[in-house]
C-alpha positions as CSV (number, residue, x, y, z in Angstrom):
1,M,-0.2,-0.1,0.0
2,A,1.1,3.7,-0.6
3,W,-0.3,7.2,0.1
4,H,-1.4,9.0,-2.9
5,D,-3.3,12.2,-2.8
6,G,-4.0,11.8,1.0
7,R,-5.5,8.3,0.6
8,V,-4.4,4.9,0.8
9,T,-4.0,3.1,-2.5
10,R,-3.4,-0.5,-3.5
11,A,-0.6,-1.4,-5.9
12,D,-3.2,-3.0,-8.2
13,Q,-5.6,0.1,-8.6
14,T,-5.5,0.9,-12.3
15,S,-7.9,3.7,-12.6
16,S,-8.4,7.0,-10.9
17,M,-10.8,10.2,-11.1
18,L,-9.2,13.0,-13.3
19,T,-10.3,16.3,-14.6
20,L,-10.0,17.1,-18.2
21,R,-10.6,20.6,-19.6
22,V,-11.7,20.1,-23.0
23,N,-13.2,22.8,-25.6
24,G,-13.7,25.2,-22.7
25,S,-15.7,22.5,-20.7
26,T,-14.5,20.8,-17.5
27,H,-15.1,17.0,-17.2
28,R,-14.7,14.5,-14.5
29,L,-13.9,11.0,-15.6
30,E,-13.0,7.8,-13.9
31,L,-10.4,6.4,-16.4
32,D,-8.0,3.4,-16.5
33,H,-4.5,4.8,-16.3
34,R,-3.8,3.4,-19.6
35,T,-6.4,5.2,-21.4
36,T,-5.1,7.5,-24.2
37,L,-6.3,11.1,-24.6
38,L,-7.9,10.0,-28.0
39,D,-9.9,7.0,-26.2
40,A,-11.2,9.7,-23.6
41,L,-12.3,12.1,-26.1
42,R,-14.0,9.5,-28.6
43,E,-15.2,6.9,-25.9
44,H,-15.8,8.7,-22.9
45,L,-16.6,12.4,-24.1
46,G,-18.6,11.4,-27.3
47,L,-16.1,13.9,-29.1
48,T,-15.6,11.6,-32.3
49,G,-14.4,14.3,-34.5
50,T,-10.7,13.4,-33.5
51,K,-9.9,10.1,-35.8
52,K,-8.0,7.1,-34.8
53,G,-5.7,6.4,-37.9
54,C,-2.7,4.4,-37.1
55,D,-2.9,4.3,-33.3
56,H,0.9,4.7,-33.4
57,G,1.5,8.6,-33.6
58,Q,2.6,8.1,-37.4
59,C,-0.2,9.6,-39.3
60,G,-1.7,12.7,-37.5
61,A,-5.4,11.8,-38.0
62,C,-5.6,12.2,-34.1
63,T,-4.1,15.6,-33.8
64,V,-5.7,17.9,-31.1
65,L,-4.4,20.9,-29.3
66,A,-3.0,20.8,-25.8
67,D,-2.5,24.4,-24.5
68,G,-2.3,25.4,-28.2
69,R,0.3,23.1,-29.3
70,R,-0.5,20.1,-31.3
71,V,-0.3,16.6,-30.0
72,N,-0.9,13.2,-31.3
73,S,-3.7,12.1,-28.7
74,C,-3.2,8.4,-29.6
75,L,0.1,8.7,-27.9
76,L,-0.7,11.0,-24.9
77,L,-2.2,9.2,-21.7
78,A,-5.3,11.1,-20.7
79,V,-3.6,11.4,-17.2
80,A,-0.7,13.1,-18.7
81,A,-3.4,16.0,-19.9
82,R,-4.7,17.1,-16.7
83,G,-4.2,20.6,-16.3
84,A,-4.0,21.4,-20.1
85,E,-6.6,22.9,-22.2
86,I,-7.4,20.5,-24.9
87,T,-8.9,21.5,-28.2
88,T,-10.5,19.3,-30.7
89,I,-11.8,19.9,-34.1
90,E,-15.3,20.6,-32.5
91,G,-13.7,23.1,-30.0
92,L,-12.2,25.2,-33.1
93,A,-15.4,26.5,-34.2
94,S,-16.8,29.7,-32.6
95,P,-19.5,29.1,-29.8
96,D,-22.0,30.8,-32.2
97,G,-21.2,27.7,-34.5
98,G,-19.3,29.7,-37.1
99,L,-16.3,27.9,-38.7
100,H,-12.7,28.6,-37.9
101,P,-11.0,30.1,-40.6
102,L,-9.1,27.2,-41.3
103,Q,-12.4,25.0,-41.3
104,A,-13.9,27.4,-43.8
105,A,-10.8,27.5,-46.2
106,F,-10.7,23.6,-46.3
107,V,-14.4,23.7,-47.4
108,E,-13.7,26.6,-49.8
109,R,-10.6,25.0,-51.3
110,D,-12.1,21.4,-51.2
111,A,-9.1,20.3,-49.2
112,L,-10.4,17.0,-48.5
113,Q,-11.8,13.9,-50.3
114,C,-12.8,11.2,-47.7
115,G,-12.4,13.5,-44.7
116,Y,-10.8,11.2,-42.4
117,C,-7.8,13.1,-42.0
118,T,-9.3,16.5,-41.8
119,P,-9.7,17.2,-38.2
120,G,-6.0,16.4,-37.7
121,Q,-4.9,18.3,-40.5
122,I,-7.0,21.5,-39.4
123,C,-6.0,20.8,-35.8
124,S,-2.2,20.7,-37.0
125,A,-2.5,23.8,-39.3
126,A,-4.0,25.8,-36.5
127,A,-1.1,25.1,-34.1
128,M,1.3,25.6,-37.0
129,L,-0.1,28.8,-37.8
130,G,0.9,29.9,-34.2
131,E,4.2,28.3,-34.2
132,A,5.2,30.4,-37.4
133,A,3.7,33.6,-35.8
134,A,5.8,32.9,-32.6
135,G,9.0,32.8,-34.9
136,W,9.5,28.9,-34.3
137,P,11.7,27.5,-37.0
138,S,11.2,24.2,-38.8
139,A,13.6,22.1,-40.7
140,A,12.8,24.5,-43.8
141,S,13.1,27.8,-42.3
142,A,15.5,30.5,-43.5
143,S,16.4,31.1,-39.7
144,L,18.4,27.9,-39.6
145,I,20.7,29.1,-42.4
146,P,23.4,31.0,-40.5
147,E,23.9,33.5,-43.5
148,S,20.3,34.6,-43.1
149,P,19.2,34.9,-39.4
150,Q,15.5,35.8,-39.0
151,A,13.7,37.3,-36.0
152,G,10.0,37.4,-35.6
153,P,7.4,35.6,-37.6
154,V,8.4,32.9,-40.0
155,A,7.3,33.4,-43.7
156,L,5.0,30.5,-44.6
157,D,5.7,29.7,-48.1
158,A,4.8,26.5,-49.7
159,A,8.0,24.6,-48.7
160,E,7.6,25.8,-45.0
161,I,3.9,24.8,-44.8
162,R,4.6,21.2,-46.5
163,E,7.6,20.7,-43.9
164,R,5.6,21.9,-41.0
165,M,2.5,19.7,-41.9
166,S,4.8,16.7,-42.8
167,G,3.3,14.7,-39.6
168,N,-0.2,14.6,-41.1
169,L,-0.7,12.2,-43.9
170,C,-3.7,12.0,-46.3
171,R,-4.5,8.8,-47.9
172,C,-6.4,10.4,-50.6
173,G,-3.8,12.8,-51.9
174,A,-5.5,16.1,-51.2
175,Y,-2.2,17.8,-50.4
176,V,-2.5,20.4,-53.1
177,N,-5.6,21.7,-52.0
178,I,-4.6,21.3,-48.3
179,L,-1.7,23.5,-49.0
180,A,-3.9,26.2,-50.6
181,A,-6.2,26.2,-47.8
182,I,-3.6,26.8,-45.3
183,T,-1.9,29.5,-47.5
184,D,-5.1,31.3,-47.7
185,V,-5.3,31.6,-43.9
186,A,-1.8,32.4,-43.5
187,Q,-1.9,35.2,-46.0
188,A,-5.1,36.5,-44.5
189,A,-3.5,36.7,-41.0
190,P,-2.6,40.0,-39.6
């Protein structure tokens, strides 16, 4: 037996109560410690927009935002997400039901075919826009070349967007339109 949170627990205890903050709402759940954030979202909270693709963190279909940063929810245990603000594709839309600019651009540019990867693509793109605005370099960023140091926001050209979105796969091959949709939103950003 061991002390945990002021109570005695047994070594074989495999679940606990935890609080997750998802899309602006607080949820108290009793979950097995091995439950991934993806399974907590889909199976326990009914948020099925986030998709289970490979279940190995290789395809990006399960991408959600944790405190504004993209994470593969199939690899993150729900207990590790305590204290973070989780945003799913459902949470990107405005409270009045209006689409997020990326959601609208994906529709406008027909940046989907089967749509399975689309929630992960959009969540990843939302975080990517924030990363570039904050000046975070990627492997394609000019700021990594010693002769051309860069401070401030990273310019999002096609090569930069492709590099930053490389963790999100589209089996249908809608990459041309995905790139166009993200470019539209990046260019419209202040």
